[in-house]
NUTILO-237205 format. One record per residue: x, y, z of N, C-alpha, C in turn; residue in one letter; residue number from 1. Coordinates in pm, 1 decimal, decimal comma. Example, Ala and Ser with C-alpha at 12.3 -4.5 7.8 and 13.67 -1.06 7.14 Angstrom:
2
R      n_u      n_v      n_w     ca_u     ca_v     ca_w      c_u      c_v      c_w type seq
R   1319,0   -569,0    780,0   1230,0   -450,0    780,0   1320,0   -330,0    780,0    a   1
R   1285,0   -225,0    708,0   1367,0   -106,0    714,0   1290,0      3,0    787,0    s   2
***
This chain:
272
R      n_u      n_v      n_w     ca_u     ca_v     ca_w      c_u      c_v      c_w type seq
R   8565,2  11997,1   7786,8   8551,2  11811,2   7731,6   8437,4  11778,5   7762,9    m   1
R   8415,8  11711,5   7618,0   8269,2  11645,4   7609,1   8229,7  11542,1   7724,4    s   2
R   8131,7  11498,3   7754,2   8103,3  11412,8   7864,9   8133,5  11268,1   7812,4    r   3
R   8111,7  11246,7   7697,3   8178,7  11111,7   7686,8   8314,1  11071,8   7671,6    h   4
R   8376,6  11167,0   7693,9   8541,4  11159,9   7688,6   8590,3  11163,3   7834,4    q   5
R   8499,3  11186,9   7918,1   8550,1  11169,4   8066,1   8557,4  11022,3   8132,2    r   6
R   8673,1  10993,3   8208,8   8659,7  10866,4   8261,8   8595,6  10860,1   8396,7    k   7
R   8496,2  10772,9   8438,1   8423,7  10795,3   8523,0   8470,2  10738,2   8673,8    r   8
R   8490,0  10780,6   8789,9   8534,9  10763,6   8906,2   8454,1  10632,6   8948,8    a   9
R   8505,6  10540,5   9035,0   8462,0  10404,3   9096,3   8447,8  10455,8   9233,1    r  10
R   8373,2  10383,5   9329,1   8376,1  10419,9   9460,3   8494,6  10403,8   9553,3    s  11
R   8593,4  10322,2   9474,7   8739,4  10318,3   9537,5   8801,5  10447,7   9519,4    a  12
R   8789,9  10493,6   9395,4   8850,4  10647,0   9376,0   8809,6  10716,2   9446,2    d  13
R   8664,1  10748,4   9492,1   8600,0  10838,3   9598,3   8642,4  10810,2   9727,2    r  14
R   8645,0  10697,3   9768,7   8697,6  10666,5   9876,5   8838,7  10701,3   9926,8    d  15
R   8924,7  10658,2   9853,2   9061,8  10719,5   9826,1   9087,8  10844,8   9863,5    r  16
R   9034,2  10913,7   9789,4   9017,5  11068,6   9766,8   8981,4  11127,7   9918,7    v  17
R   8867,5  11092,3   9978,0   8814,7  11115,1  10121,5   8901,6  11055,0  10214,6    v  18
R   8974,6  10959,2  10195,7   9060,6  10967,8  10301,0   9189,1  11040,4  10318,1    e  19
R   9204,2  11069,0  10185,7   9322,9  11167,2  10170,3   9303,9  11313,0  10239,8    a  20
R   9181,4  11331,6  10203,3   9120,0  11472,3  10246,8   9113,5  11457,8  10405,2    l  21
R   9053,1  11347,2  10468,0   9034,0  11334,7  10634,1   9161,9  11395,5  10664,8    t  22
R   9292,9  11289,5  10585,8   9433,2  11290,9  10661,3   9435,6  11448,2  10666,3    t  23
R   9435,7  11494,4  10537,7   9505,6  11672,3  10544,9   9428,6  11743,1  10628,8    a  24
R   9285,6  11704,1  10674,1   9198,9  11782,5  10771,5   9309,3  11746,2  10922,9    y  25
R   9307,8  11636,7  10944,9   9346,6  11615,4  11060,5   9497,7  11660,5  11114,6    v  26
R   9537,7  11673,6  11001,1   9705,3  11745,5  10969,3   9692,6  11902,0  10964,2    e  27
R   9591,8  11940,6  10957,0   9579,0  12087,3  10954,5   9612,8  12183,6  10835,7    g  28
R   9568,9  12093,6  10721,2   9593,7  12153,1  10584,4   9474,5  12205,0  10545,8    q  29
R   9336,6  12146,3  10605,5   9246,2  12174,8  10581,9   9141,8  12240,0  10711,3    l  30
R   9046,3  12335,4  10701,7   8980,6  12369,2  10813,4   8842,9  12300,3  10777,6    d  31
R   8778,4  12335,2  10865,3   8627,1  12268,1  10881,8   8548,1  12282,2  10736,7    d  32
R   8561,6  12390,3  10720,6   8468,1  12406,9  10580,9   8515,6  12342,9  10453,2    a  33
R   8646,2  12381,5  10470,6   8715,7  12352,0  10348,2   8682,9  12183,4  10355,1    e  34
R   8711,5  12106,8  10446,6   8698,2  11966,4  10433,2   8558,6  11912,0  10409,4    r  35
R   8450,0  11981,1  10492,9   8318,7  11971,4  10428,1   8286,5  11964,5  10277,3    e  36
R   8356,6  12069,2  10243,2   8306,0  12113,3  10089,5   8364,4  12039,1  10018,4    e  37
R   8505,6  11977,4  10038,3   8578,2  11888,4   9954,4   8530,1  11736,2   9964,8    r  38
R   8501,1  11712,4  10071,8   8473,0  11586,6  10083,3   8296,8  11575,5   9990,6    v  39
R   8217,7  11665,2  10041,6   8089,5  11688,3   9977,5   8097,8  11622,5   9801,7    s  40
R   8200,6  11731,1   9734,8   8241,0  11724,4   9615,2   8314,6  11570,3   9560,3    r  41
R   8350,5  11545,0   9663,7   8426,7  11386,9   9611,3   8314,1  11279,6   9627,3    a  42
R   8233,7  11293,6   9732,8   8127,8  11182,7   9744,5   8054,7  11222,5   9593,6    l  43
R   8028,0  11326,6   9543,8   7923,0  11313,3   9433,0   7995,7  11328,7   9330,2    t  44
R   8121,1  11303,9   9275,6   8200,1  11346,5   9169,2   8160,0  11211,1   9097,6    a  45
R   8144,5  11228,2   8940,1   8115,8  11140,8   8838,2   8242,4  11108,6   8802,3    e  46
R   8321,6  11196,9   8771,2   8441,3  11167,6   8668,6   8573,9  11171,7   8729,7    g  47
R   8669,0  11113,7   8705,1   8837,8  11128,8   8755,1   8869,4  11260,0   8764,2    l  48
R   8838,7  11338,1   8674,8   8870,1  11489,6   8655,2   8810,3  11570,6   8747,8    d  49
R   8682,0  11523,8   8814,1   8624,9  11603,5   8918,9   8728,5  11574,8   9059,4    d  50
R   8784,2  11478,7   9077,8   8847,4  11449,9   9183,4   8979,5  11511,1   9230,3    l  51
R   9085,3  11480,0   9100,5   9216,1  11530,6   9117,0   9195,3  11673,8   9152,1    r  52
R   9151,7  11776,8   9147,6   9154,4  11899,9   9193,4   9120,6  11904,3   9318,0    p  53
R   9055,6  11838,0   9397,2   9047,8  11793,0   9543,8   9157,9  11781,2   9613,6    l  54
R   9252,3  11723,4   9569,9   9369,2  11660,2   9633,6   9489,7  11730,3   9567,3    v  55
R   9499,4  11769,1   9486,3   9626,9  11845,0   9382,5   9724,0  11946,4   9456,1    s  56
R   9646,4  12019,6   9554,2   9749,9  12111,4   9633,5   9779,0  12047,0   9768,1    d  57
R   9765,6  11923,4   9839,3   9752,7  11874,0   9938,0   9879,6  11776,1   9960,4    l  58
R   9962,4  11799,8  10055,6  10052,4  11712,9  10099,4  10001,5  11567,0  10162,2    q  59
R  10023,6  11458,3  10065,8   9933,8  11336,8  10062,3  10003,2  11267,7  10158,6    l  60
R   9912,8  11156,8  10210,6   9971,9  11062,3  10323,8  10081,5  10987,3  10260,1    p  61
R  10179,2  10950,1  10341,9  10310,3  10872,8  10296,7  10254,1  10733,9  10213,5    p  62
R  10303,7  10732,1  10124,0  10300,3  10633,2  10015,4  10222,5  10652,7   9928,0    g  63
R  10161,4  10740,0   9938,3  10030,2  10788,8   9811,0  10074,9  10929,1   9751,8    l  64
R  10074,2  10922,9   9615,7  10117,4  11003,7   9528,9  10022,1  11070,0   9422,7    r  65
R  10001,9  11201,3   9369,5   9894,8  11223,4   9280,4   9950,6  11164,0   9152,2    l  66
R   9847,4  11069,8   9078,6   9883,1  11013,6   8913,6   9885,8  11133,3   8824,9    a  67
R   9974,8  11106,5   8733,5   9995,0  11182,9   8644,2   9904,2  11176,8   8543,8    e  68
R   9849,2  11271,3   8452,7   9736,9  11274,6   8361,2   9798,3  11191,4   8230,3    p  69
R   9717,3  11158,7   8144,1   9716,4  11088,2   8021,8   9815,6  11165,8   7948,3    d  70
R   9916,0  11109,2   7884,4  10020,3  11177,8   7806,9   9947,0  11246,3   7648,3    v  71
R   9979,5  11372,3   7652,5   9913,8  11454,7   7545,5   9751,6  11483,9   7570,0    g  72
R   9711,9  11500,4   7704,4   9591,9  11556,0   7717,1   9564,2  11571,5   7905,1    g  73
R   9482,9  11620,9   7932,6   9438,4  11647,9   8055,5   9358,9  11574,3   8116,5    s  74
R   9319,6  11471,9   8076,6   9243,9  11402,0   8118,1   9314,8  11297,5   8233,6    t  75
R   9270,4  11243,8   8328,0   9365,9  11183,9   8441,7   9341,1  11011,6   8349,3    p  76
R   9441,5  10976,5   8401,3   9401,0  10812,9   8385,7   9326,8  10733,5   8458,5    g  77
R   9357,4  10605,3   8486,9   9264,3  10525,0   8525,5   9248,4  10551,3   8692,4    s  78
R   9352,3  10591,6   8743,6   9332,8  10652,5   8892,2   9369,2  10789,6   8931,6    v  79
R   9333,4  10853,8   9053,3   9374,5  11004,5   9067,1   9482,6  10974,3   9163,8    v  80
R   9496,3  10878,7   9258,1   9593,5  10854,8   9345,3   9653,0  10737,5   9327,4    l  81
R   9794,1  10708,8   9326,4   9889,8  10579,7   9334,9   9932,6  10549,9   9446,3    t  82
R   9994,0  10453,5   9442,8  10094,5  10382,4   9564,6  10032,7  10336,0   9665,5    g  83
R  10056,0  10308,5   9758,7  10007,8  10217,3   9878,0  10017,6  10324,9  10007,5    r  84
R   9884,5  10342,6  10058,4   9957,1  10417,7  10179,6   9974,6  10346,4  10288,2    p  85
R  10060,1  10401,1  10410,4  10115,0  10287,9  10492,7  10030,1  10223,5  10568,2    r  86
R  10063,7  10095,2  10580,5   9944,3   9985,5  10652,6   9948,2  10013,2  10754,2    s  87
R   9839,0   9978,9  10844,1   9818,2  10004,7  10987,7   9904,4   9930,1  11066,7    w  88
R   9943,0   9810,4  10999,4  10077,0   9747,9  11070,7  10188,3   9840,8  11098,6    r  89
R  10216,3   9910,2  10991,3  10368,0   9994,6  10987,5  10309,9  10108,9  11079,2    e  90
R  10195,0  10158,9  11079,6  10186,6  10267,4  11152,4  10165,3  10216,1  11317,9    s  91
R  10151,0  10124,2  11337,6  10128,0  10053,2  11474,0  10259,4  10031,5  11517,0    k  92
R  10336,6  10024,5  11426,7  10485,6   9987,3  11504,1  10550,4  10137,6  11523,9    q  93
R  10524,6  10235,2  11433,4  10561,1  10370,3  11434,4  10505,9  10401,4  11586,9    r  94
R  10394,3  10381,0  11586,7  10330,2  10426,5  11769,7  10390,0  10376,2  11828,2    w  95
R  10407,8  10247,0  11825,4  10462,5  10185,1  11974,5  10576,7  10230,9  11974,3    d  96
R  10686,7  10245,7  11892,0  10812,8  10307,8  11914,1  10800,7  10466,5  11971,4    a  97
R  10687,9  10529,1  11957,5  10670,3  10647,0  12004,7  10715,2  10670,1  12164,6    t  98
R  10776,1  10759,9  12208,4  10822,5  10777,3  12350,7  10645,1  10815,5  12413,5    p  99
R  10628,0  10768,5  12576,0  10515,5  10773,8  12595,2  10485,4  10927,5  12625,3    r 100
R  10594,7  11011,4  12640,7  10534,6  11148,2  12680,8  10488,8  11225,0  12566,7    w 101
R  10522,0  11138,3  12446,5  10503,2  11231,2  12311,9  10354,1  11168,9  12283,3    m 102
R  10337,4  11045,8  12336,4  10192,0  10982,4  12316,2  10066,8  11053,9  12371,5    k 103
R  10132,2  11107,7  12495,3  10035,7  11195,5  12592,0  10018,5  11313,9  12525,4    l 104
R  10120,7  11376,1  12457,6  10139,1  11507,5  12399,9  10026,8  11516,5  12295,7    l 105
R  10039,9  11408,3  12199,7   9968,7  11393,7  12085,5   9808,8  11354,4  12123,9    l 106
R   9794,6  11323,2  12252,0   9630,9  11254,7  12262,9   9584,7  11405,2  12304,2    g 107
R   9640,0  11478,6  12402,8   9605,0  11622,4  12466,0   9586,0  11717,0  12343,0    l 108
R   9669,1  11695,8  12240,3   9645,2  11802,4  12099,2   9565,9  11714,7  12007,4    l 109
R   9499,8  11578,0  12032,4   9416,0  11554,8  11946,9   9495,2  11507,9  11767,3    t 110
R   9589,6  11481,7  11795,7   9680,3  11449,0  11653,9   9697,7  11321,4  11667,7    v 111
R   9634,6  11246,3  11551,2   9654,4  11098,6  11536,1   9721,1  11043,3  11428,0    t 112
R   9746,5  10914,8  11398,8   9773,4  10853,9  11295,5   9701,8  10875,5  11142,2    v 113
R   9776,7  10881,3  11044,3   9671,2  10916,0  10923,5   9545,5  10853,0  10931,7    p 114
R   9469,5  10926,0  10854,3   9327,3  10855,2  10847,8   9300,6  10769,6  10756,6    a 115
R   9420,3  10738,0  10653,9   9440,0  10628,6  10566,2   9444,3  10543,6  10606,4    a 116
R   9504,8  10533,3  10761,6   9531,1  10357,2  10783,0   9384,2  10295,6  10790,9    v 117
R   9410,7  10172,4  10750,4   9270,8  10140,2  10756,3   9303,8  10028,8  10854,9    v 118
R   9180,1   9977,5  10946,2   9204,4   9908,2  11052,0   9084,2   9829,3  11050,7    m 119
R   9074,3   9672,6  10970,3   8936,0   9608,8  10943,3   8912,9   9541,8  11089,2    g 120
R   8798,7   9554,1  11162,7   8769,1   9490,0  11283,8   8659,2   9389,4  11251,1    i 121
R   8575,1   9434,6  11162,7   8487,8   9340,2  11173,3   8455,7   9292,9  10994,2    v 122
R   8426,9   9150,4  10983,5   8411,8   9090,2  10862,7   8228,4   9112,8  10811,5    t 123
R   8185,0   9105,8  10698,4   8070,7   9113,8  10655,0   8041,6   9035,8  10539,3    g 124
R   7932,2   9014,8  10484,7   7927,8   8922,0  10375,7   7988,5   8989,6  10254,9    p 125
R   7991,2   8885,4  10158,9   8073,3   8925,3  10034,3   7989,2   9036,9   9935,4    d 126
R   7851,5   9016,3   9939,7   7790,5   9116,4   9855,0   7684,6   9184,8   9966,2    d 127
R   7714,7   9275,7  10018,7   7647,4   9350,6  10139,0   7494,9   9401,3  10076,1    p 128
R   7501,5   9490,1   9990,6   7420,8   9551,9   9916,2   7420,7   9658,4   9954,9    g 129
R   7314,3   9752,5   9939,1   7336,8   9914,0   9969,3   7296,9   9880,0  10108,6    p 130
R   7363,2  10011,3  10185,6   7353,1  10036,0  10320,2   7253,5  10116,5  10323,3    i 131
R   7193,5  10222,9  10265,7   7096,7  10300,0  10269,5   6995,1  10232,4  10235,3    l 132
R   6919,1  10116,4  10302,0   6792,2  10047,7  10278,0   6752,2   9973,5  10395,3    a 133
R   6651,2   9939,4  10435,7   6604,5   9914,6  10556,3   6701,3   9764,0  10605,3    p 134
R   6730,2   9706,5  10509,5   6822,3   9586,1  10563,9   6931,8   9613,1  10593,3    e 135
R   7000,6   9722,5  10513,9   7125,0   9767,2  10534,7   7149,8   9842,5  10648,1    g 136
R   7048,6   9912,0  10696,2   7039,3   9990,7  10818,0   7044,2   9906,3  10938,2    i 137
R   6954,1   9812,7  10933,9   6945,7   9699,9  11048,7   7047,9   9623,4  11037,3    e 138
R   7150,6   9586,0  10962,7   7271,0   9511,7  10975,8   7392,0   9624,7  11037,2    r 139
R   7366,9   9763,5  10999,8   7455,3   9877,7  11053,2   7424,8   9847,7  11195,3    l 140
R   7310,1   9824,3  11228,9   7313,0   9886,1  11378,0   7351,6   9785,4  11456,9    v 141
R   7308,0   9652,0  11399,9   7365,9   9492,5  11478,4   7542,9   9510,4  11492,8    d 142
R   7580,2   9561,8  11367,4   7739,6   9563,6  11371,6   7799,4   9637,5  11457,5    e 143
R   7750,2   9758,2  11488,1   7764,8   9880,8  11580,5   7777,0   9797,1  11705,1    v 144
R   7643,7   9733,8  11755,5   7624,1   9671,1  11876,2   7715,0   9579,4  11911,0    d 145
R   7752,7   9494,5  11799,0   7833,0   9370,6  11813,2   7995,6   9422,5  11841,6    d 146
R   8006,2   9552,3  11766,4   8162,1   9586,2  11777,4   8192,9   9686,2  11886,3    t 147
R   8105,2   9760,3  11948,2   8111,9   9872,6  12023,7   8066,3   9842,3  12147,1    f 148
R   7972,8   9732,2  12156,4   7891,1   9656,9  12283,1   7772,3   9775,7  12327,4    g 149
R   7762,9   9891,8  12200,3   7623,8   9986,3  12244,2   7578,1  10028,2  12102,5    t 150
R   7444,5  10038,5  12131,3   7418,7  10131,6  11957,4   7388,9  10289,0  11996,2    t 151
R   7431,3  10322,8  12072,5   7451,1  10479,6  12132,4   7595,9  10526,6  12034,2    e 152
R   7555,1  10604,5  11959,9   7664,9  10694,9  11895,0   7687,9  10818,4  11922,7    v 153
R   7786,7  10899,1  11869,9   7795,9  11063,4  11860,6   7728,1  11090,8  11730,7    v 154
R   7731,7  11055,6  11644,0   7689,4  11074,3  11516,3   7702,3  10945,2  11391,8    e 155
R   7609,8  10945,0  11312,2   7612,1  10861,9  11193,3   7573,3  10917,2  11055,2    a 156
R   7648,4  10912,0  10962,4   7636,0  10940,0  10835,6   7614,2  10837,4  10738,9    e 157
R   7498,3  10829,4  10663,8   7460,9  10671,6  10596,4   7447,3  10721,2  10431,8    i 158
R   7486,0  10641,4  10357,4   7499,3  10659,9  10208,2   7443,8  10503,6  10156,3    t 159
R   7431,2  10494,0  10040,4   7429,3  10381,9   9983,9   7542,2  10286,5   9976,7    d 160
R   7660,6  10369,0   9993,3   7810,1  10266,8   9968,6   7897,2  10278,1  10095,3    e 161
R   7845,3  10352,3  10199,7   7910,2  10347,3  10327,4   7841,2  10420,1  10447,4    r 162
R   7885,0  10414,5  10535,9   7854,2  10465,9  10690,6   7984,2  10496,0  10752,9    a 163
R   7952,6  10630,4  10810,2   8031,2  10689,4  10903,7   7981,0  10701,7  11045,4    l 164
R   8052,3  10607,2  11130,3   7983,5  10599,6  11272,7   8082,9  10671,6  11344,3    v 165
R   8056,9  10769,9  11461,3   8106,3  10811,1  11551,5   8097,5  10778,9  11689,4    t 166
R   8190,3  10751,7  11793,4   8153,7  10682,0  11893,1   8226,6  10759,2  11983,9    v 167
R   8198,8  10777,2  12118,7   8322,4  10845,7  12224,1   8387,0  10706,1  12259,4    p 168
R   8556,6  10732,8  12304,8   8644,1  10697,8  12362,0   8595,3  10615,5  12480,5    t 169
R   8650,1  10530,2  12509,5   8608,3  10477,6  12649,3   8616,6  10588,6  12790,7    d 170
R   8727,5  10651,2  12751,6   8761,7  10778,5  12849,0   8646,8  10923,1  12845,3    d 171
R   8594,6  10906,7  12741,3   8474,7  11027,7  12700,9   8550,4  11130,3  12670,1    g 172
R   8676,4  11146,1  12651,2   8777,5  11274,0  12635,9   8769,7  11291,6  12454,3    m 173
R   8724,3  11192,9  12435,3   8751,1  11207,3  12250,6   8661,3  11121,9  12166,7    h 174
R   8649,6  11139,1  12037,4   8580,1  11071,5  11953,1   8652,5  11009,1  11877,1    s 175
R   8587,1  10898,2  11801,2   8653,6  10838,7  11714,0   8542,1  10778,9  11572,3    e 176
R   8605,3  10802,8  11472,5   8514,0  10786,3  11372,9   8551,7  10658,9  11241,7    t 177
R   8432,9  10569,8  11263,4   8471,6  10427,2  11162,4   8401,4  10457,8  11052,3    f 178
R   8469,5  10434,7  10941,3   8387,8  10404,8  10831,9   8342,3  10242,4  10833,0    g 179
R   8256,2  10240,8  10771,8   8163,9  10091,9  10734,0   8111,9  10084,1  10578,9    w 180
R   8174,2   9980,0  10518,0   8106,8   9971,8  10386,4   8047,3   9834,2  10351,1    d 181
R   7988,8   9808,6  10462,8   7907,0   9682,0  10474,7   7966,7   9521,3  10476,5    g 182
R   8084,9   9545,1  10504,9   8177,2   9455,1  10520,2   8275,9   9436,2  10658,2    k 183
R   8324,4   9582,6  10674,6   8411,3   9583,0  10792,6   8423,0   9708,8  10832,0    e 184
R   8458,4   9760,5  10950,8   8475,0   9882,2  11034,3   8610,5   9926,6  10996,2    f 185
R   8641,2  10046,9  10966,3   8774,7  10069,8  10939,6   8810,4  10234,3  11012,8    s 186
R   8891,9  10232,0  11093,3   8912,1  10372,5  11174,3   8976,2  10471,4  11073,5    l 187
R   8881,3  10589,3  11082,6   8906,6  10680,5  10976,3   8983,3  10801,1  11032,5    w 188
R   8949,7  10847,0  11147,4   9015,3  10944,0  11234,4   8979,1  10941,4  11377,0    y 189
R   9046,7  11046,7  11453,7   9011,9  11059,8  11585,7   8974,8  11205,0  11621,5    r 190
R   8858,6  11228,6  11710,0   8829,1  11389,5  11704,5   8845,6  11428,5  11831,4    g 191
R   8775,5  11554,6  11852,1   8790,2  11592,5  11988,5   8685,6  11548,2  12086,6    g 192
R   8648,3  11643,1  12191,0   8534,7  11613,7  12288,0   8410,3  11585,4  12223,9    v 193
R   8343,6  11498,3  12258,0   8193,5  11463,2  12174,4   8100,8  11567,6  12194,5    p 194
R   8039,0  11619,7  12097,6   7937,4  11753,7  12133,2   7803,1  11667,7  12141,2    q 195
R   7689,6  11730,0  12238,6   7576,2  11701,4  12209,1   7573,8  11577,8  12290,4    g 196
R   7433,6  11528,1  12291,5   7397,2  11389,0  12364,4   7438,1  11246,7  12233,0    q 197
R   7430,3  11133,9  12314,2   7445,1  11040,1  12242,7   7306,0  11012,1  12191,8    l 198
R   7306,3  10949,7  12062,1   7187,0  10898,8  11977,0   7166,9  10757,8  11991,9    v 199
R   7062,3  10691,4  12031,9   7059,6  10557,3  11990,5   7031,2  10523,3  11856,3    d 200
R   7103,7  10432,8  11748,7   7042,5  10382,0  11633,0   6926,1  10287,2  11646,3    l 201
R   6943,2  10222,6  11759,0   6819,0  10128,2  11747,9   6705,7  10213,2  11780,2    a 202
R   6687,2  10334,9  11815,2   6559,6  10410,4  11794,3   6484,4  10481,0  11681,1    d 203
R   6591,9  10421,8  11584,1   6559,6  10516,1  11428,1   6487,2  10396,0  11379,6    v 204
R   6362,1  10430,1  11300,2   6289,6  10339,7  11214,8   6363,2  10350,0  11080,6    d 205
R   6423,4  10220,3  11036,0   6509,1  10224,3  10925,8   6402,0  10261,6  10800,5    a 206
R   6277,7  10155,1  10789,2   6220,2  10178,8  10692,8   6146,9  10305,3  10676,4    a 207
R   6128,8  10389,8  10749,5   6055,6  10513,4  10786,0   6197,3  10618,1  10726,4    a 208
R   6345,4  10583,4  10767,8   6435,8  10665,2  10680,4   6444,8  10657,8  10571,8    l 209
R   6437,9  10533,6  10511,2   6469,0  10495,1  10371,6   6366,6  10611,4  10272,8    v 210
R   6233,7  10543,5  10328,1   6129,6  10624,7  10283,0   6135,9  10789,8  10256,6    e 211
R   6162,4  10841,7  10374,6   6218,8  10987,9  10351,9   6320,2  11038,8  10292,6    t 212
R   6413,0  10924,3  10269,2   6528,0  10969,9  10195,2   6498,9  10987,0  10032,2    a 213
R   6414,1  10861,2  10015,5   6374,9  10843,3   9864,5   6261,6  10965,5   9846,0    e 214
R   6203,4  11027,5   9928,5   6086,6  11113,6   9889,4   6196,7  11277,9   9896,3    a 215
R   6301,2  11279,9  10000,9   6372,4  11389,6   9961,9   6482,2  11379,5   9825,8    a 216
R   6453,3  11287,2   9781,0   6539,8  11278,7   9660,3   6482,8  11364,6   9521,1    r 217
R   6348,0  11311,3   9526,1   6248,7  11349,4   9446,5   6137,3  11492,9   9491,2    t 218
R   6174,2  11525,2   9609,3   6085,0  11662,1   9635,4   6160,6  11788,8   9657,9    t 219
R   6298,4  11769,4   9695,6   6376,5  11860,3   9721,1   6398,7  11987,6   9612,4    l 220
R   6371,9  11967,2   9492,2   6424,0  12026,9   9383,6   6511,2  12022,3   9296,0    g 221
R   6609,0  11936,6   9345,2   6764,8  11874,9   9274,6   6725,8  11792,3   9175,0    v 222
R   6756,6  11823,0   9051,7   6745,7  11733,6   8901,9   6849,4  11620,6   8905,9    e 223
R   6839,0  11502,8   8877,3   6911,2  11408,2   8815,2   7007,5  11388,8   8971,5    d 224
R   6976,8  11355,9   9047,2   7007,9  11329,1   9175,8   7105,8  11201,6   9178,3    v 225
R   7236,3  11227,8   9235,2   7351,4  11121,1   9221,4   7382,6  11087,3   9369,1    s 226
R   7345,0  11161,7   9460,7   7405,2  11126,5   9590,7   7302,9  11159,6   9706,0    h 227
R   7261,3  11063,4   9790,0   7190,8  11095,5   9907,5   7242,7  11032,8  10033,9    v 228
R   7230,1  11106,9  10121,7   7315,6  11093,2  10256,1   7208,8  11139,7  10357,6    s 229
R   7202,6  11068,6  10467,9   7146,3  11057,7  10576,0   7207,3  11082,9  10705,6    v 230
R   7194,3  11195,9  10785,4   7285,9  11213,0  10923,7   7248,6  11176,7  11049,1    d 231
R   7253,0  11089,0  11113,1   7159,0  11092,8  11242,2   7264,6  11159,7  11355,6    v 232
R   7212,6  11235,7  11413,6   7264,2  11322,9  11510,9   7199,1  11391,0  11594,3    g 233
R   7269,3  11418,3  11726,1   7214,9  11514,4  11828,8   7259,4  11620,9  11851,9    d 234
R   7253,5  11752,7  11757,0   7349,7  11833,1  11790,6   7344,4  11938,5  11899,1    p 235
R   7425,5  12015,9  11946,9   7464,8  12103,8  12055,3   7342,4  12193,7  12119,4    p 236
R   7245,5  12205,7  12036,4   7137,5  12286,0  12068,3   6986,5  12233,1  11982,2    a 237
R   6872,9  12184,5  12074,5   6781,3  12077,6  11976,9   6775,7  11944,2  11997,2    g 238
R   6678,6  11905,3  11925,4   6648,1  11758,4  11954,5   6741,5  11663,9  11878,9    p 239
R   6755,8  11559,1  11865,9   6838,3  11464,7  11812,2   6751,3  11480,2  11677,6    a 240
R   6790,2  11459,5  11550,6   6722,0  11470,0  11420,6   6792,7  11372,2  11311,8    r 241
R   6757,3  11382,5  11231,5   6755,0  11320,7  11072,6   6816,2  11438,1  10978,8    l 242
R   6896,6  11416,2  10914,4   6946,6  11543,9  10824,8   6970,4  11461,7  10711,7    r 243
R   6869,5  11496,5  10586,2   6887,8  11430,3  10462,2   6920,3  11549,8  10367,3    f 244
R   7022,8  11479,4  10277,5   7096,3  11576,7  10188,1   7065,8  11506,6  10073,2    e 245
R   7060,9  11583,0   9937,5   7069,1  11564,5   9811,1   7158,4  11617,5   9730,8    v 246
R   7222,2  11555,6   9646,7   7322,9  11636,4   9578,4   7337,7  11586,5   9426,9    a 247
R   7354,6  11668,8   9291,8   7366,1  11600,0   9182,7   7537,6  11642,4   9126,4    n 248
R   7601,9  11576,1   9000,1   7695,3  11615,4   8969,1   7735,9  11783,3   8914,2    e 249
R   7620,6  11836,5   8949,6   7653,3  12001,0   8885,4   7681,3  12058,8   9049,0    f 250
R   7668,7  11992,7   9154,8   7725,5  12046,5   9283,0   7572,0  12143,9   9316,0    r 251
R   7472,0  12086,9   9289,8   7355,8  12167,7   9309,8   7295,0  12055,7   9478,6    e 252
R   7251,7  12119,9   9563,8   7225,8  12031,1   9666,4   7105,1  12086,4   9736,8    k 253
R   7014,5  12037,1   9794,2   6925,7  12067,1   9910,6   6947,1  11977,0  10044,7    a 254
R   6818,2  12006,3  10144,7   6852,5  11903,1  10229,4   6734,9  11932,6  10319,7    s 255
R   6680,8  11845,0  10396,5   6554,4  11828,4  10522,2   6600,9  11790,4  10611,0    l 256
R   6549,1  11856,6  10747,2   6551,9  11772,6  10856,2   6456,2  11732,5  10923,7    e 257
R   6442,2  11620,6  11013,3   6345,7  11567,4  11081,3   6348,1  11526,4  11210,5    t 258
R   6257,8  11498,1  11291,4   6279,5  11448,4  11403,9   6353,2  11299,5  11369,9    d 259
R   6361,2  11219,0  11483,4   6406,4  11067,2  11430,7   6299,0  10991,8  11413,8    l 260
R   6189,5  11015,9  11454,3   6075,7  10923,8  11344,3   6041,0  10955,3  11232,3    s 261
R   6094,8  11082,2  11169,2   6047,2  11130,0  11051,5   5929,9  11187,2  11015,2    g 262
R   5843,7  11181,5  11130,6   5707,7  11257,1  11123,8   5714,1  11393,1  11098,0    d 263
R   5810,9  11474,7  11202,3   5817,2  11604,9  11206,0   5919,8  11707,2  11107,8    e 264
R   5901,3  11778,7  11043,1   6001,6  11847,3  10933,1   6046,7  11967,5  11042,5    v 265
R   6138,0  11949,0  11062,3   6234,9  12065,2  11157,1   6290,6  12175,8  11070,8    l 266
R   6330,2  12126,6  10955,2   6421,8  12227,7  10880,0   6399,2  12216,3  10747,1    n 267
R   6408,0  12301,5  10639,3   6392,9  12269,3  10499,8   6478,1  12362,8  10442,8    r 268
R   6582,5  12335,5  10359,9   6702,1  12420,4  10301,2   6687,7  12414,9  10137,6    s 269
R   6636,3  12486,0  10080,8   6632,9  12447,0   9908,3   6736,2  12416,6   9840,7    p 270
R   6740,9  12404,6   9715,6   6828,5  12409,9   9629,2   6941,7  12503,4   9649,0    r 271
R   7075,7  12508,6   9640,8   7147,1  12590,7   9625,0   7261,8  12534,6   9538,9    s 272
***
């Protein structure tokens, strides 16, 4: 298929596929490696035909279905997934009706409501601008503080279009990951016991982080970079760190790890 015949993917298309993949992961359809690989491909997908194979073999969340390709060809139509996932109100009603013993069992097994359930809890400006920018990161830190009462998190992954913030639950026995698009937080999924120490986002120099991200875009040997992400976290072994990853539409990627200040390079993974 020639390049000009492909229908380009929108951020909304990528987000919907990522939500479906996250749901499949928490339901046991994908293991850790499969989820990481498919989500990475979804976030860097250029066309709709790049997204379709990522979900074609999955049992989709209630209300969603795989769109049919255009008649007479293999090119997908204007969307990959159609329908409406179950709303958070519908899911809450189902959860409220669940017997207490089953809720306790589900909690022990770390099985939760579908990740496609969207629970908006913070509203931001209509045009927030890129998140992977000094102002965007500063707004993210402020919103995390306002929403969760602290800037300490288990992990945060930041791109231009979204941030994923993982925080411990009040009892410290589980973690919850929220997506932030610059306007509101949405619950993506719940996980197990948090690993490593908490990282204070307020300790991160936003300007230095963005400067290093831009340097990673041009110095790690990946041509025509289409995706840059920064992971802020504290691995089980070693100090808290920043992990910068760049990728292109050909699935070539490379990464760089530094300390929180960005001054010391801890690890460098060449293009793969």
